[in-house]
Structures are given as C-alpha cells and as structure tokens.
C-alpha positions as CSV (number, residue, x, y, z in Angstrom):
1,M,128.3,108.7,69.9
2,Q,125.7,110.3,68.2
3,K,122.9,112.6,70.3
4,I,119.5,111.6,70.5
5,R,117.2,114.0,69.4
6,F,113.8,114.4,70.6
7,H,110.9,115.8,68.9
8,R,109.5,119.3,70.3
9,S,106.7,118.9,72.7
10,I,104.3,120.9,69.6
11,D,104.7,117.6,67.3
12,L,103.7,115.2,70.1
13,S,100.1,113.8,71.3
14,F,98.9,111.1,73.2
15,S,97.6,109.5,70.1
16,S,96.7,105.7,71.4
17,A,93.5,106.9,73.2
18,P,91.2,107.3,70.5
19,L,91.9,103.9,69.3
20,N,91.3,101.9,72.4
21,F,88.1,104.2,73.8
22,N,85.9,101.6,73.3
23,F,83.9,101.8,76.4
24,E,80.8,103.8,77.5
25,T,81.1,106.2,80.5
26,A,78.9,108.2,83.1
27,I,79.5,110.8,85.7
28,I,78.3,111.2,89.1
29,T,79.3,114.9,90.7
30,G,77.9,116.3,93.4
31,A,79.5,118.3,97.0
32,C,81.1,115.9,99.3
33,R,78.9,114.0,101.6
34,S,76.1,114.6,99.0
35,G,75.6,110.6,98.9
36,K,77.9,110.3,95.3
37,T,79.4,107.3,97.1
38,T,76.0,105.3,98.0
39,L,74.7,105.9,94.4
40,G,77.9,104.8,92.9
41,N,78.0,101.7,95.1
42,L,74.2,101.1,94.0
43,L,75.0,101.4,90.3
44,A,78.3,99.2,90.6
45,T,75.8,96.1,91.8
46,A,74.3,96.3,88.0
47,P,76.4,93.8,85.4
48,Y,79.1,95.4,83.8
49,V,78.9,98.8,85.7
50,E,82.4,100.0,86.8
51,N,82.3,102.6,89.9
52,A,86.1,104.8,89.8
53,E,85.5,106.4,93.4
54,E,87.3,110.1,93.2
55,P,90.0,109.0,90.6
56,W,92.8,111.5,91.3
57,S,93.8,112.0,87.9
58,A,90.1,112.5,86.4
59,K,89.4,115.6,88.7
60,L,92.9,117.2,88.7
61,L,93.1,116.9,84.7
62,P,89.6,119.0,84.2
63,L,90.6,121.4,87.3
64,S,94.0,121.7,86.0
65,T,92.8,122.6,82.5
66,G,90.1,125.0,83.3
67,L,92.2,126.9,86.1
68,G,94.9,127.0,82.9
69,L,97.9,125.1,84.5
70,I,98.1,123.1,81.4
71,D,97.0,123.2,78.2
72,E,93.9,122.7,77.2
73,R,94.7,120.4,73.9
74,V,97.1,118.3,76.1
75,G,95.2,117.9,79.2
76,K,92.1,116.4,77.1
77,E,94.2,114.0,75.5
78,M,96.1,113.0,79.2
79,F,92.4,112.9,80.1
80,L,91.2,109.7,77.4
81,N,94.1,108.2,77.6
82,Y,94.1,107.9,81.4
83,L,90.4,106.6,81.5
84,T,91.5,103.7,78.9
85,E,94.1,102.8,81.2
86,L,91.5,103.4,84.2
87,C,89.1,101.1,82.9
88,N,91.8,98.3,81.7
89,E,92.7,98.4,85.9
90,M,89.2,98.5,86.9
91,I,88.2,95.0,85.0
92,L,90.9,93.3,85.9
93,L,90.5,94.9,89.9
94,R,93.9,95.8,89.7
95,R,92.3,98.9,91.2
96,A,89.7,97.4,93.4
97,T,89.7,97.8,97.1
98,F,89.1,94.9,99.0
99,R,88.8,95.9,102.7
100,P,85.6,95.5,103.9
101,G,85.2,98.3,106.3
102,D,85.9,100.8,103.0
103,L,82.4,102.5,101.4
104,S,83.8,101.7,98.1
105,S,84.7,97.9,99.2
106,I,84.5,96.0,95.7
107,W,82.5,93.3,97.8
108,N,79.5,96.1,98.1
109,Q,79.7,95.9,94.6
110,K,80.3,92.5,92.9
111,S,79.4,89.1,93.9
112,S,82.1,86.8,95.5
113,E,81.3,84.6,92.2
114,E,82.2,87.5,89.7
115,I,85.2,88.7,91.7
116,F,87.0,85.4,91.9
117,W,86.2,84.8,88.0
118,R,87.7,88.4,86.8
119,L,90.7,87.3,89.1
120,T,91.8,84.0,88.1
121,Q,90.2,84.6,84.2
122,L,91.5,87.7,83.5
123,K,95.1,88.2,83.1
124,S,95.9,90.7,80.4
125,R,95.2,93.6,78.1
126,P,93.5,91.2,75.2
127,D,91.2,89.6,78.2
128,V,89.9,93.1,78.9
129,N,89.5,93.7,75.1
130,N,87.4,90.7,74.8
131,F,85.5,91.6,77.7
132,I,84.7,94.9,76.9
133,K,83.8,93.7,73.2
134,E,81.4,91.0,74.4
135,N,79.8,92.7,77.7
136,S,79.9,97.1,76.8
137,P,80.8,97.8,80.3
138,L,80.1,101.3,81.4
139,L,82.7,102.9,83.3
140,L,81.4,105.2,85.6
141,L,83.5,108.1,87.4
142,N,82.7,109.7,90.7
143,L,83.7,113.0,91.3
144,T,83.4,116.3,93.1
145,E,83.8,119.8,92.6
146,V,84.5,119.4,89.3
147,L,80.5,121.5,87.9
148,P,82.7,124.5,86.4
149,F,84.7,122.6,84.3
150,V,81.9,120.0,83.2
151,R,81.8,121.1,79.4
152,F,85.4,119.7,79.6
153,F,83.9,116.0,80.0
154,F,81.7,116.3,77.1
155,D,84.3,117.7,74.5
156,V,86.4,114.7,75.1
157,M,83.3,112.1,75.3
158,P,80.3,113.2,73.6
159,K,78.0,110.5,74.4
160,T,78.9,110.5,78.4
161,K,75.9,111.2,80.9
162,L,76.0,113.0,83.9
163,I,74.1,111.9,87.2
164,H,74.2,115.3,89.6
165,V,73.5,114.7,93.0
166,I,72.1,117.2,95.3
167,R,71.9,117.1,99.2
168,N,70.1,119.6,101.8
169,G,73.2,122.8,102.3
170,E,73.1,122.2,106.2
171,E,73.5,118.5,106.3
172,V,76.1,118.5,103.3
173,A,78.1,121.3,106.0
174,Y,77.4,119.1,109.0
175,D,79.1,116.1,107.8
176,C,82.2,118.4,106.1
177,L,82.3,119.7,109.8
178,Q,82.7,116.7,111.2
179,K,85.7,115.7,108.8
180,R,87.1,118.8,109.7
181,W,88.3,119.8,106.3
182,F,87.9,123.5,106.5
183,S,89.4,123.7,109.9
184,D,92.7,126.4,110.6
185,E,94.9,123.6,110.5
186,Q,93.9,122.2,107.5
187,L,93.6,125.5,105.7
188,I,97.7,126.0,107.3
189,T,99.1,122.9,107.0
190,P,96.7,121.5,104.0
191,V,96.5,117.3,103.1
192,K,94.2,117.3,100.1
193,A,96.6,117.0,96.9
194,L,94.3,119.9,95.3
195,P,95.3,123.6,93.4
196,Y,95.5,125.8,96.2
197,H,96.3,129.5,96.5
198,T,98.3,130.9,99.4
199,Y,97.2,134.2,101.2
200,E,99.0,136.1,103.5
201,Y,97.0,137.0,106.4
202,R,97.8,138.1,110.3
203,G,101.6,136.5,109.7
204,K,100.3,133.3,108.7
205,T,100.2,131.2,105.1
206,W,96.7,130.4,104.8
207,H,96.2,127.6,101.3
208,L,93.3,128.3,100.0
209,P,91.1,126.1,98.0
210,W,90.9,127.6,94.4
211,W,86.8,127.8,94.8
212,I,87.3,130.4,96.9
213,N,86.5,133.9,95.2
214,R,89.3,136.0,95.5
215,E,87.5,138.9,97.0
216,D,85.8,136.2,99.4
217,E,89.8,135.4,101.0
218,E,89.9,137.5,104.3
219,L,85.7,136.7,104.6
220,F,86.5,132.7,104.2
221,I,88.9,132.7,106.8
222,S,87.0,135.0,109.1
223,Y,83.8,132.4,109.0
224,S,83.8,129.8,111.4
225,E,84.0,126.4,110.3
226,Y,80.5,125.5,110.0
227,D,80.1,128.3,107.7
228,R,82.8,127.6,105.9
229,C,81.2,124.6,105.0
230,V,78.5,126.0,103.9
231,Y,80.1,128.2,101.6
232,Y,81.7,125.5,100.1
233,W,78.3,123.9,99.7
234,C,77.3,127.1,98.0
235,Q,80.0,127.5,95.7
236,T,79.5,123.5,94.9
237,I,76.4,123.7,93.6
238,Q,76.0,127.6,92.5
239,S,79.3,127.0,89.8
240,G,77.4,124.9,87.8
241,L,73.9,125.7,87.4
242,D,73.6,127.0,84.3
243,E,75.6,124.6,82.9
244,I,73.4,121.5,84.7
245,E,70.2,123.2,83.1
246,Q,71.1,122.8,79.6
247,L,72.7,119.3,79.9
248,I,69.0,118.7,81.3
249,K,67.2,120.3,78.3
250,K,70.0,118.2,76.1
251,G,68.8,114.6,77.8
252,K,72.2,114.8,79.0
253,C,72.3,114.9,82.8
254,I,69.5,113.9,85.6
255,V,69.2,115.6,88.8
256,V,68.9,113.0,91.5
257,H,68.3,114.3,95.4
258,Y,69.7,112.4,98.6
259,E,66.5,112.5,100.1
260,D,64.8,110.9,97.4
261,M,67.3,108.2,97.1
262,L,66.7,107.5,100.8
263,N,63.1,107.2,100.3
C-alpha cells in the first residue's frame, strides 16, 4: 500500500476565508459587567444585525496569538475562517439560544415572524450567501478582555469598527464580586477556559489569569475578592487606552458610557 505523503505545515494555509468573507463586522469590547450584553441585544433588534455574544474562538484566537501561544499568521487565518463559519451559523440560527430566560435569547433580538421565516426558509450555505447578497448583514462580536490585542482585529478586518463600553469601576467590581469570579476557589480550581499561568504560593497552586502582571502575583492573591475585581477593571481599561485613542482619531472607534446608555 502506498504511503500517504502529507504537506508540511509551512505549505498549508486556511485559504477559503478570503473567498467567503463577504459581510460587515463590528466589535463591542469592555470589561465584564459593563453593559456589553445589553448594548448587543439592543443593536441586534435592528434589521440584519447578528449579535454573537462572547464567541469563545473569536476571543481565544486574538489572545493566543498576542500571547505567543500560536503563530500569528495561522491565528489570523483561523480567525477569519471562524468568522465565515460563525456568520453562516448565526444567520441559520444554529447558534441562537432559544431559552427565554437567557440574557442573549434570540427572542429578545428578533421578532417571532423573522425567527420563523429563517427557520423555515434558510436551510443551506447557498441560502445564506443569497441572504448576505440581498441584505448586507452586520456580524457583531461581543468580546471581553481583548483590548491589548485589538490591533489583531483590524489586521484581519481592516474595515471593522469598534464600540468600547465603559462603566463605573466600583459598580463593575461589585457585580464581579457577586459572580465570585476571582474567589480563592476559582483561582485554585478555575472553571473558565482561558489562558492562565500557575503560581505556587503557601503550598497551593494558583491559576492566575493572563492579565495579571508578573510582579503583582502575590499582591493579587493577598487582595480581598473585591480588590481583585477592582484590579481586573483597571487592567481591562488601562491595557488598551492608547490604542483606543488612536482608533477614535481615525474614526474607527466610539466610546459608550454605560450610564449614558441607561439614560
């Protein structure tokens, strides 16, 4: 039997995405509990806006590339391919949550008439392509903790736009505290599938999120849960300030304050 000869990885690329990337995109960023979900749900009530709430791959690929976990070229190609697949699934409602109690339930974003029409009339990729050609939909990515690597998105999608949501840090920290995201239990036995670095401290192995400065490891562990949440907000906001200011000057970013949105 003849042995199969595979291409070397250096010869391979994800070449289909540029041929199928035919829709508009925008990104909502900000710290968790900043009002991103609320804003995304509001925007998704507009015709032909597809709101993708925290798609894991769309968040992890910029992080993994920026942190040096995967090759930059491969990461960007994978990201663009993922978007084309995500857009297809969003329009077909294969990724929608139909649970009424979920914050990002499709029932909060689209009318029952449109939902029924999509479920019965859109069945395949050619149907989606026709839908895109006729309606020019916008794929809205709702992402957290990506600001340090925001340039990644504009390298892959030069025409994309950014909406940065900011909320009062004390309120964000209080809401994060209720979620217990940075409790001792979560830092020792983490649940979220995100990049961590391990740190041995007082006989325990702590799994510290990637955004904690190396020189702050013991300090972060010594903080109260609330102070850890304040640290998280500061890191999330400060890490991308310079980039945000440059994007605003170029007309590629707007800043939305949570309190203004409520008013």
